[in-house]
TIGUKOL-345818 format. One record per residue: residue in one letter; chain; x, y, z of N, C-alpha, C, CB in turn. Coordinates in steps of 0.05 Angstrom, whole numbers, plus 5000, padded with zeros to 4 digits. Last residue first. Glycine has a CB too. Layout:
BEGIN
{"A" "A" {X Y Z} {X Y Z} {X Y Z} {X Y Z}};
...
This chain:
BEGIN
{"X" "A" {8034 1829 2117} {8051 1853 2115} {8080 1846 2121} {8042 1875 2134}};
{"X" "A" {7997 1790 2119} {8019 1786 2101} {8037 1810 2099} {8008 1780 2074}};
{"X" "A" {7951 1795 2148} {7973 1781 2161} {7997 1779 2144} {7964 1753 2167}};
{"X" "A" {7924 1863 2141} {7925 1835 2137} {7949 1822 2150} {7924 1829 2108}};
{"X" "A" {7928 1918 2147} {7911 1903 2166} {7914 1873 2164} {7883 1911 2162}};
{"X" "A" {7964 1936 2108} {7965 1947 2136} {7951 1929 2155} {7953 1975 2136}};
{"X" "A" {7951 1909 2062} {7978 1906 2073} {7980 1916 2102} {7998 1922 2055}};
{"X" "A" {7898 1926 2056} {7904 1897 2062} {7932 1893 2073} {7900 1881 2036}};
{"X" "A" {7906 1980 2046} {7890 1972 2069} {7897 1943 2076} {7860 1975 2063}};
{"X" "A" {7935 1979 1999} {7947 1990 2022} {7933 1981 2047} {7948 2021 2020}};
{"X" "A" {7897 1955 1964} {7923 1942 1969} {7935 1952 1995} {7942 1947 1945}};
{"X" "A" {7857 1994 1965} {7852 1968 1976} {7878 1953 1982} {7834 1952 1957}};
{"X" "A" {7884 2036 1939} {7874 2040 1966} {7869 2013 1980} {7849 2057 1967}};
{"X" "A" {7893 2014 1888} {7915 2022 1904} {7907 2024 1934} {7927 2048 1895}};
{"X" "A" {7839 2009 1871} {7856 1986 1873} {7880 1991 1891} {7865 1976 1846}};
{"X" "A" {7825 2063 1870} {7811 2045 1888} {7827 2020 1893} {7783 2038 1878}};
{"X" "A" {7856 2082 1828} {7861 2092 1855} {7848 2074 1876} {7851 2121 1857}};
{"X" "A" {7831 2056 1785} {7858 2048 1792} {7865 2058 1820} {7878 2060 1772}};
{"X" "A" {7780 2082 1788} {7782 2053 1787} {7810 2044 1796} {7776 2042 1759}};
{"X" "A" {7789 2137 1784} {7778 2126 1808} {7782 2096 1810} {7748 2133 1810}};
{"X" "A" {7809 2138 1731} {7825 2148 1753} {7816 2136 1779} {7825 2179 1753}};
{"X" "A" {7764 2120 1703} {7788 2103 1704} {7807 2112 1726} {7803 2105 1677}};
{"X" "A" {7729 2163 1712} {7722 2136 1722} {7746 2118 1723} {7701 2124 1703}};
{"X" "A" {7756 2206 1687} {7750 2207 1716} {7744 2179 1727} {7727 2225 1721}};
{"X" "A" {7756 2188 1633} {7781 2194 1647} {7777 2193 1677} {7792 2221 1639}};
{"X" "A" {7702 2184 1622} {7719 2160 1620} {7745 2164 1636} {7725 2153 1591}};
{"X" "A" {7688 2238 1628} {7676 2218 1646} {7693 2192 1645} {7647 2211 1638}};
{"X" "A" {7717 2261 1586} {7723 2269 1614} {7711 2248 1633} {7711 2297 1619}};
{"X" "A" {7695 2235 1540} {7723 2233 1547} {7728 2239 1576} {7739 2251 1529}};
{"X" "A" {7647 2200 1518} {7649 2220 1538} {7677 2219 1551} {7627 2217 1560}};
{"X" "A" {7628 2163 1481} {7648 2182 1472} {7651 2206 1492} {7642 2193 1444}};
{"X" "A" {7596 2122 1496} {7583 2148 1493} {7602 2170 1483} {7569 2157 1519}};
{"X" "A" {7635 2083 1503} {7615 2079 1482} {7600 2106 1476} {7594 2058 1491}};
{"X" "A" {7661 2104 1548} {7675 2102 1523} {7655 2099 1499} {7694 2077 1523}};
{"X" "A" {7620 2099 1586} {7631 2125 1580} {7646 2125 1553} {7650 2135 1602}};
{"X" "A" {7613 2043 1586} {7591 2061 1577} {7601 2088 1570} {7570 2062 1598}};
{"X" "A" {7663 2027 1606} {7655 2019 1579} {7633 2037 1569} {7646 1990 1580}};
{"X" "A" {7660 2049 1658} {7681 2059 1639} {7673 2052 1611} {7708 2047 1646}};
{"X" "A" {7618 2018 1679} {7615 2047 1676} {7635 2059 1657} {7618 2060 1704}};
{"X" "A" {7642 1967 1678} {7618 1972 1662} {7614 2002 1658} {7593 1960 1676}};
{"X" "A" {7684 1974 1714} {7690 1968 1686} {7665 1974 1668} {7699 1939 1682}};
{"X" "A" {7655 1980 1761} {7672 2002 1751} {7678 1998 1722} {7698 2004 1768}};
{"X" "A" {7631 1930 1765} {7614 1953 1762} {7630 1977 1751} {7601 1961 1788}};
{"X" "A" {7678 1899 1772} {7661 1895 1749} {7643 1919 1743} {7644 1869 1752}};
{"X" "A" {7694 1918 1822} {7711 1923 1799} {7695 1919 1773} {7735 1904 1799}};
{"X" "A" {7653 1898 1855} {7658 1927 1853} {7674 1934 1828} {7673 1937 1878}};
{"X" "A" {7662 1844 1848} {7636 1856 1839} {7639 1886 1836} {7614 1849 1859}};
{"X" "A" {7714 1841 1870} {7709 1832 1843} {7683 1845 1832} {7706 1801 1842}};
{"X" "A" {7709 1859 1924} {7724 1875 1904} {7718 1867 1876} {7753 1874 1909}};
{"X" "A" {7687 1829 1965} {7669 1846 1949} {7683 1861 1926} {7656 1866 1966}};
{"X" "A" {7746 1827 2002} {7717 1819 2000} {7701 1839 1984} {7706 1816 2029}};
{"X" "A" {7805 1825 1962} {7789 1837 1984} {7760 1831 1980} {7794 1868 1984}};
{"X" "A" {7831 1807 1918} {7822 1787 1937} {7806 1798 1960} {7846 1771 1947}};
{"X" "A" {7849 1852 1893} {7825 1839 1882} {7814 1818 1900} {7831 1827 1855}};
{"X" "A" {7897 1862 1918} {7874 1880 1924} {7848 1866 1915} {7877 1907 1910}};
{"X" "A" {7927 1822 1894} {7925 1823 1923} {7901 1840 1931} {7951 1834 1935}};
{"X" "A" {7925 1837 1841} {7911 1813 1849} {7907 1811 1879} {7926 1788 1839}};
{"X" "A" {7958 1882 1845} {7930 1885 1836} {7914 1861 1844} {7930 1889 1805}};
{"X" "A" {8006 1860 1861} {7992 1878 1879} {7963 1882 1871} {8006 1905 1879}};
{"X" "A" {8017 1831 1814} {8013 1817 1840} {7998 1834 1860} {8040 1807 1852}};
{"X" "A" {8022 1871 1775} {8002 1850 1772} {7997 1836 1799} {8011 1829 1752}};
{"X" "A" {8058 1912 1770} {8036 1915 1790} {8017 1892 1791} {8021 1941 1785}};
{"X" "A" {8091 1902 1729} {8103 1902 1756} {8082 1904 1778} {8123 1926 1758}};
{"X" "A" {8057 1908 1685} {8068 1881 1692} {8079 1880 1720} {8090 1874 1672}};
{"X" "A" {8048 1963 1686} {8026 1945 1691} {8036 1917 1699} {8008 1943 1666}};
{"X" "A" {8098 1985 1672} {8087 1990 1699} {8065 1969 1706} {8075 2018 1701}};
{"X" "A" {8105 1967 1619} {8125 1961 1640} {8113 1964 1668} {8149 1979 1636}};
{"X" "A" {8059 1986 1593} {8064 1958 1594} {8084 1950 1615} {8075 1949 1567}};
{"X" "A" {8065 2042 1598} {8044 2028 1613} {8050 1998 1615} {8017 2033 1600}};
{"X" "A" {8106 2052 1562} {8110 2057 1590} {8090 2043 1607} {8109 2088 1595}};
{"X" "A" {8079 2036 1514} {8103 2022 1523} {8109 2027 1552} {8127 2033 1506}};
{"X" "A" {8036 2072 1512} {8031 2043 1514} {8055 2028 1523} {8021 2032 1487}};
{"X" "A" {8063 2120 1505} {8049 2115 1530} {8044 2085 1534} {8022 2131 1530}};
{"X" "A" {8083 2110 1453} {8102 2116 1475} {8088 2111 1502} {8112 2145 1473}};
{"X" "A" {8037 2102 1421} {8055 2080 1426} {8074 2085 1450} {8071 2075 1402}};
{"X" "A" {7975 2120 1425} {8000 2133 1434} {8020 2111 1441} {7996 2152 1458}};
{"X" "A" {7921 2106 1419} {7937 2112 1396} {7963 2128 1403} {7921 2126 1375}};
{"X" "A" {7884 2089 1454} {7891 2117 1456} {7909 2126 1434} {7904 2123 1483}};
{"X" "A" {7880 2035 1449} {7861 2051 1433} {7867 2081 1435} {7833 2045 1442}};
{"X" "A" {7917 2017 1487} {7924 2016 1458} {7906 2033 1441} {7922 1987 1449}};
{"X" "A" {7886 2025 1533} {7911 2040 1529} {7919 2040 1500} {7933 2027 1546}};
{"X" "A" {7844 1989 1523} {7838 2017 1526} {7863 2034 1522} {7826 2023 1554}};
{"X" "A" {7873 1941 1521} {7858 1950 1498} {7852 1980 1500} {7832 1934 1495}};
{"X" "A" {7892 1936 1574} {7911 1940 1552} {7897 1950 1526} {7926 1914 1545}};
{"X" "A" {7845 1927 1602} {7861 1951 1607} {7880 1957 1584} {7877 1948 1633}};
{"X" "A" {7831 1877 1578} {7813 1900 1577} {7828 1926 1581} {7790 1898 1597}};
{"X" "A" {7874 1843 1591} {7868 1849 1563} {7850 1874 1560} {7854 1825 1551}};
{"X" "A" {7870 1842 1647} {7895 1853 1634} {7889 1860 1605} {7917 1832 1636}};
{"X" "A" {7821 1817 1652} {7824 1844 1662} {7849 1858 1649} {7827 1844 1692}};
{"X" "A" {7834 1767 1632} {7815 1783 1617} {7817 1812 1626} {7787 1773 1621}};
{"X" "A" {7870 1749 1672} {7878 1750 1644} {7860 1769 1628} {7878 1722 1632}};
{"X" "A" {7838 1751 1718} {7862 1766 1717} {7871 1770 1688} {7884 1753 1733}};
{"X" "A" {7798 1713 1705} {7791 1741 1709} {7815 1759 1707} {7778 1745 1737}};
{"X" "A" {7827 1666 1702} {7814 1677 1678} {7808 1706 1681} {7789 1661 1670}};
{"X" "A" {7842 1662 1757} {7861 1661 1735} {7851 1674 1710} {7869 1631 1730}};
{"X" "A" {7793 1664 1785} {7813 1685 1789} {7834 1686 1766} {7827 1682 1815}};
{"X" "A" {7731 1656 1773} {7755 1642 1764} {7777 1663 1764} {7751 1630 1735}};
{"X" "A" {7685 1682 1783} {7693 1663 1803} {7718 1648 1795} {7671 1643 1808}};
{"X" "A" {7678 1715 1739} {7680 1728 1765} {7690 1708 1786} {7653 1740 1773}};
{"X" "A" {7672 1705 1685} {7695 1693 1699} {7699 1704 1727} {7721 1700 1683}};
{"X" "A" {7629 1733 1666} {7626 1703 1667} {7649 1691 1683} {7626 1691 1639}};
{"X" "A" {7650 1784 1666} {7626 1778 1683} {7624 1748 1687} {7601 1789 1670}};
{"X" "A" {7690 1777 1627} {7697 1784 1655} {7674 1777 1674} {7705 1813 1658}};
{"X" "A" {7658 1771 1582} {7675 1749 1591} {7684 1753 1620} {7700 1746 1573}};
{"X" "A" {7635 1821 1579} {7618 1798 1582} {7634 1774 1593} {7604 1791 1556}};
{"X" "A" {7682 1851 1570} {7666 1856 1594} {7648 1832 1599} {7650 1881 1591}};
{"X" "A" {7697 1831 1520} {7715 1826 1543} {7700 1831 1569} {7739 1844 1542}};
{"X" "A" {7656 1852 1490} {7658 1823 1492} {7676 1816 1516} {7670 1811 1466}};
{"X" "A" {7668 1907 1495} {7642 1897 1504} {7643 1866 1508} {7620 1905 1484}};
{"X" "A" {7716 1908 1469} {7716 1914 1498} {7690 1904 1510} {7720 1944 1503}};
{"X" "A" {7698 1898 1417} {7716 1879 1430} {7716 1883 1460} {7744 1881 1419}};
{"X" "A" {7668 1944 1408} {7655 1918 1408} {7672 1897 1422} {7649 1909 1379}};
{"X" "A" {7709 1981 1409} {7688 1983 1430} {7673 1956 1431} {7669 2006 1424}};
{"X" "A" {7736 1964 1364} {7750 1962 1390} {7729 1964 1412} {7771 1985 1393}};
{"X" "A" {7699 1976 1324} {7708 1948 1328} {7721 1944 1355} {7727 1939 1306}};
{"X" "A" {7697 2031 1326} {7673 2015 1334} {7680 1986 1339} {7652 2017 1311}};
{"X" "A" {7759 2055 1355} {7742 2048 1333} {7717 2033 1343} {7757 2030 1312}};
{"X" "A" {7776 2110 1397} {7770 2081 1394} {7753 2077 1369} {7756 2070 1419}};
{"X" "A" {7782 2165 1405} {7797 2152 1384} {7790 2123 1379} {7825 2154 1389}};
{"X" "A" {7754 2185 1448} {7753 2200 1424} {7764 2184 1400} {7769 2226 1427}};
{"X" "A" {7765 2149 1488} {7737 2157 1483} {7733 2171 1457} {7726 2174 1506}};
{"X" "A" {7820 2149 1489} {7807 2127 1476} {7777 2133 1471} {7809 2102 1494}};
{"X" "A" {7832 2195 1519} {7838 2194 1490} {7823 2173 1476} {7868 2190 1486}};
{"X" "A" {7813 2178 1569} {7802 2202 1557} {7807 2203 1527} {7814 2226 1570}};
{"X" "A" {7845 2133 1576} {7816 2129 1575} {7803 2154 1562} {7804 2124 1603}};
{"X" "A" {7896 2157 1580} {7889 2140 1557} {7859 2136 1554} {7903 2113 1560}};
{"X" "A" {7891 2182 1630} {7896 2198 1606} {7888 2182 1581} {7925 2207 1605}};
{"X" "A" {7884 2137 1662} {7863 2157 1661} {7866 2174 1636} {7862 2174 1686}};
{"X" "A" {7933 2110 1654} {7908 2098 1645} {7885 2118 1644} {7901 2075 1664}};
{"X" "A" {7973 2147 1672} {7973 2137 1645} {7946 2126 1636} {7994 2115 1642}};
{"X" "A" {7958 2158 1726} {7962 2179 1707} {7960 2169 1678} {7989 2192 1711}};
{"X" "A" {7955 2106 1749} {7932 2125 1749} {7934 2146 1728} {7929 2138 1777}};
{"X" "A" {8008 2089 1741} {7986 2076 1727} {7961 2093 1726} {7980 2049 1740}};
{"X" "A" {8035 2124 1775} {8041 2125 1746} {8018 2112 1731} {8067 2111 1740}};
{"X" "A" {8014 2107 1823} {8010 2135 1815} {8015 2138 1785} {8028 2153 1831}};
{"X" "A" {8033 2055 1823} {8005 2059 1821} {7999 2088 1812} {7991 2053 1848}};
{"X" "A" {8087 2067 1829} {8078 2053 1805} {8048 2056 1801} {8086 2023 1806}};
{"X" "A" {8089 2090 1880} {8096 2106 1857} {8087 2093 1830} {8126 2111 1856}};
{"X" "A" {8070 2043 1910} {8054 2068 1908} {8063 2085 1885} {8057 2084 1935}};
{"X" "A" {8111 2004 1908} {8086 2000 1893} {8071 2026 1890} {8069 1980 1906}};
{"X" "A" {8155 2015 1940} {8159 2010 1911} {8133 2012 1895} {8172 1982 1907}};
{"X" "A" {8131 2023 1988} {8150 2043 1979} {8156 2040 1949} {8176 2042 1995}};
{"X" "A" {8102 1977 1998} {8088 2001 1989} {8107 2022 1978} {8072 2012 2012}};
{"X" "A" {8120 1914 1978} {8131 1938 1991} {8117 1963 1981} {8162 1940 1986}};
{"X" "A" {8104 1849 1991} {8096 1873 1975} {8104 1898 1990} {8065 1873 1970}};
{"X" "A" {8155 1800 1998} {8134 1817 2009} {8128 1840 1990} {8142 1828 2037}};
{"X" "A" {8168 1741 1961} {8175 1768 1968} {8151 1784 1978} {8186 1782 1943}};
{"X" "A" {8166 1679 1992} {8152 1696 1972} {8158 1725 1980} {8121 1690 1970}};
{"X" "A" {8231 1657 2013} {8204 1668 2019} {8192 1680 1994} {8206 1689 2041}};
{"X" "A" {8273 1598 2024} {8265 1623 2010} {8237 1631 2018} {8267 1619 1979}};
{"X" "A" {8302 1574 2084} {8283 1571 2062} {8277 1598 2050} {8257 1557 2071}};
{"X" "A" {8372 1586 2097} {8344 1585 2105} {8326 1582 2080} {8336 1610 2122}};
{"X" "A" {8423 1597 2080} {8419 1575 2099} {8391 1574 2110} {8439 1577 2122}};
{"X" "A" {8404 1661 2061} {8426 1643 2066} {8420 1623 2088} {8452 1659 2074}};
{"X" "A" {8346 1669 2022} {8359 1673 2048} {8381 1652 2052} {8338 1672 2071}};
{"X" "A" {8311 1703 1970} {8329 1681 1978} {8343 1688 2004} {8350 1675 1956}};
{"X" "A" {8247 1719 1954} {8270 1728 1970} {8286 1704 1979} {8261 1745 1995}};
{"X" "A" {8213 1728 1893} {8222 1710 1914} {8246 1723 1928} {8230 1682 1902}};
{"X" "A" {8204 1767 1856} {8180 1752 1866} {8188 1735 1890} {8168 1736 1845}};
{"X" "A" {8243 1792 1827} {8233 1805 1851} {8209 1792 1863} {8225 1833 1843}};
{"X" "A" {8268 1765 1788} {8244 1780 1780} {8231 1795 1804} {8223 1762 1768}};
{"X" "A" {8307 1737 1814} {8315 1757 1795} {8292 1775 1786} {8328 1745 1772}};
{"X" "A" {8274 1700 1840} {8287 1721 1856} {8297 1744 1838} {8311 1709 1872}};
{"X" "A" {8262 1669 1797} {8240 1686 1808} {8252 1707 1827} {8220 1669 1822}};
{"X" "A" {8311 1643 1789} {8298 1658 1767} {8278 1678 1778} {8285 1639 1747}};
{"X" "A" {8316 1617 1838} {8336 1637 1831} {8325 1655 1808} {8362 1624 1821}};
{"X" "A" {8274 1581 1836} {8274 1601 1857} {8294 1624 1850} {8281 1589 1884}};
{"X" "A" {8292 1549 1793} {8267 1565 1790} {8266 1587 1811} {8242 1547 1793}};
{"X" "A" {8335 1524 1817} {8340 1542 1794} {8315 1560 1790} {8346 1526 1768}};
{"X" "A" {8308 1494 1855} {8328 1514 1864} {8333 1534 1841} {8354 1500 1872}};
{"X" "A" {8278 1461 1821} {8264 1479 1840} {8283 1501 1849} {8254 1463 1865}};
{"X" "A" {8317 1431 1793} {8300 1451 1779} {8285 1470 1798} {8279 1436 1762}};
{"X" "A" {8337 1403 1841} {8354 1421 1825} {8337 1441 1808} {8372 1405 1807}};
{"X" "A" {8297 1371 1864} {8306 1395 1878} {8321 1414 1860} {8324 1386 1901}};
{"X" "A" {8250 1351 1811} {8270 1346 1832} {8279 1373 1844} {8293 1331 1820}};
{"X" "A" {8177 1359 1806} {8205 1359 1795} {8224 1355 1818} {8211 1386 1780}};
{"X" "A" {8125 1369 1823} {8131 1344 1809} {8158 1344 1795} {8110 1337 1790}};
{"X" "A" {8106 1411 1852} {8112 1416 1823} {8119 1391 1808} {8134 1436 1821}};
{"X" "A" {8098 1389 1903} {8076 1405 1890} {8081 1407 1860} {8075 1433 1902}};
{"X" "A" {8146 1365 1916} {8121 1349 1915} {8099 1364 1899} {8111 1343 1943}};
{"X" "A" {8180 1410 1914} {8186 1386 1897} {8160 1369 1894} {8208 1369 1911}};
{"X" "A" {8157 1442 1952} {8156 1450 1924} {8161 1427 1906} {8175 1473 1919}};
{"X" "A" {8168 1413 1999} {8140 1418 1992} {8138 1426 1962} {8129 1441 2009}};
{"X" "A" {8225 1414 1998} {8211 1389 1996} {8181 1392 1988} {8212 1374 2022}};
{"X" "A" {8234 1472 2001} {8241 1457 1977} {8226 1430 1976} {8270 1452 1976}};
{"X" "A" {8188 1520 2024} {8205 1497 2031} {8209 1479 2006} {8191 1480 2054}};
{"X" "A" {8178 1581 2027} {8179 1563 2004} {8198 1540 2011} {8188 1579 1979}};
{"X" "A" {8133 1618 2067} {8159 1603 2066} {8157 1583 2043} {8164 1589 2093}};
{"X" "A" {8103 1679 2049} {8101 1650 2051} {8128 1637 2049} {8082 1639 2029}};
{"X" "A" {8107 1734 2038} {8118 1724 2063} {8116 1694 2067} {8105 1737 2085}};
{"X" "A" {8047 1737 2000} {8072 1750 2009} {8081 1739 2036} {8068 1780 2010}};
{"X" "A" {8020 1670 1983} {8018 1699 1991} {8045 1710 1999} {7999 1702 2014}};
{"X" "A" {8004 1634 1932} {8026 1634 1951} {8029 1663 1960} {8053 1622 1938}};
{"X" "A" {7963 1658 1908} {7957 1631 1919} {7981 1623 1937} {7953 1611 1896}};
{"X" "A" {7972 1706 1882} {7972 1706 1911} {7961 1680 1923} {7955 1729 1921}};
{"X" "A" {7981 1705 1829} {7953 1703 1837} {7949 1703 1868} {7941 1678 1825}};
{"X" "A" {8036 1706 1831} {8022 1729 1819} {7993 1729 1827} {8025 1730 1789}};
{"X" "A" {8047 1656 1853} {8054 1680 1867} {8038 1704 1857} {8084 1685 1865}};
{"X" "A" {8028 1620 1814} {8018 1618 1842} {8023 1643 1858} {8030 1594 1856}};
{"X" "A" {8059 1636 1770} {8030 1638 1769} {8018 1638 1798} {8018 1615 1753}};
{"X" "A" {8110 1623 1788} {8104 1651 1782} {8073 1655 1782} {8115 1659 1754}};
{"X" "A" {8107 1567 1791} {8110 1583 1816} {8102 1612 1811} {8138 1581 1827}};
{"X" "A" {8104 1556 1736} {8083 1547 1755} {8084 1563 1781} {8086 1517 1761}};
{"X" "A" {8152 1578 1718} {8126 1588 1707} {8103 1580 1726} {8121 1576 1679}};
{"X" "A" {8190 1548 1746} {8188 1577 1750} {8161 1588 1741} {8211 1592 1737}};
{"X" "A" {8182 1498 1723} {8176 1502 1751} {8173 1531 1758} {8199 1490 1768}};
{"X" "A" {8198 1510 1671} {8171 1501 1675} {8163 1505 1705} {8167 1472 1667}};
{"X" "A" {8251 1523 1680} {8233 1544 1669} {8204 1536 1674} {8238 1548 1639}};
{"X" "A" {8269 1474 1699} {8271 1497 1716} {8252 1519 1706} {8300 1508 1717}};
{"X" "A" {8262 1442 1654} {8247 1436 1678} {8247 1460 1697} {8258 1411 1692}};
{"X" "A" {8259 1486 1596} {8272 1468 1614} {8254 1462 1638} {8300 1479 1623}};
{"X" "A" {8216 1488 1540} {8224 1500 1565} {8238 1478 1582} {8201 1512 1580}};
{"X" "A" {8241 1473 1474} {8222 1468 1496} {8234 1480 1522} {8216 1439 1499}};
{"X" "A" {8261 1526 1429} {8266 1501 1444} {8247 1498 1467} {8295 1500 1454}};
{"X" "A" {8222 1550 1376} {8233 1555 1402} {8238 1529 1417} {8214 1573 1418}};
{"X" "A" {8243 1544 1309} {8226 1534 1330} {8239 1539 1357} {8221 1504 1327}};
{"X" "A" {8251 1600 1266} {8263 1578 1282} {8244 1570 1304} {8289 1587 1293}};
{"X" "A" {8203 1608 1213} {8217 1619 1236} {8228 1596 1253} {8198 1637 1253}};
{"X" "A" {8214 1585 1146} {8199 1584 1171} {8216 1596 1194} {8191 1556 1178}};
{"X" "A" {8242 1579 1101} {8234 1607 1108} {8219 1608 1134} {8217 1618 1086}};
{"X" "A" {8299 1538 1097} {8271 1541 1103} {8265 1570 1110} {8262 1523 1126}};
{"X" "A" {8345 1489 1074} {8337 1517 1076} {8307 1518 1081} {8345 1533 1051}};
{"X" "A" {8357 1437 1063} {8354 1444 1092} {8346 1473 1095} {8381 1440 1106}};
{"X" "A" {8363 1433 1010} {8340 1420 1021} {8336 1427 1051} {8343 1391 1018}};
{"X" "A" {8382 1496 0981} {8390 1472 0996} {8365 1460 1008} {8410 1479 1018}};
{"X" "A" {8354 1518 0919} {8357 1520 0948} {8366 1494 0960} {8331 1530 0961}};
{"X" "A" {8392 1515 0858} {8369 1509 0874} {8375 1512 0904} {8359 1480 0869}};
{"X" "A" {8419 1569 0822} {8425 1545 0838} {8401 1539 0857} {8451 1550 0855}};
């Protein structure tokens, strides 16, 4: 019997994002990049004008982001960008230090030549994107993920994926410290060279210091900055 004319082997098309989802995506980006800093008041009229949607999608977007821990809803008051809480973040950074340093050591032994070449290209792209926070954040995420993946441990990669996503805003908060981008680029270059030389212990030590430095800067900014 011939196939029905409506049958198709193609994957189902994802429905277009709703206005609330689009508004949430735009706000999420602003919050993760700290363009809306911790503690910032989120006035609905301002968000309506900024996002170009009506109040209803804005309110739904705020509820979505509250569920992700990025927004704090307050009864009869404007919502706030959620504050960064060291009590939640420090244990996650400690986990990231352990996972990424261990993976860097394994990757030095297990990375393919093609993966090292790809990391080299990512480093060049990072250098070129030093003044573009959005692009730098995306490329930095790809570089870290590549090193973790190259360790060839799916269980570790899964645990890292969860922790890394939860730390993105804190990592960007630290990255905004004066001079941190250039410092971070130098740290990435050193890690790449250790991986290229197949020096497992040096790669592990450099990655440990790199992530720990990000944690230290985050804590310093939360203590001394206006957004605590």
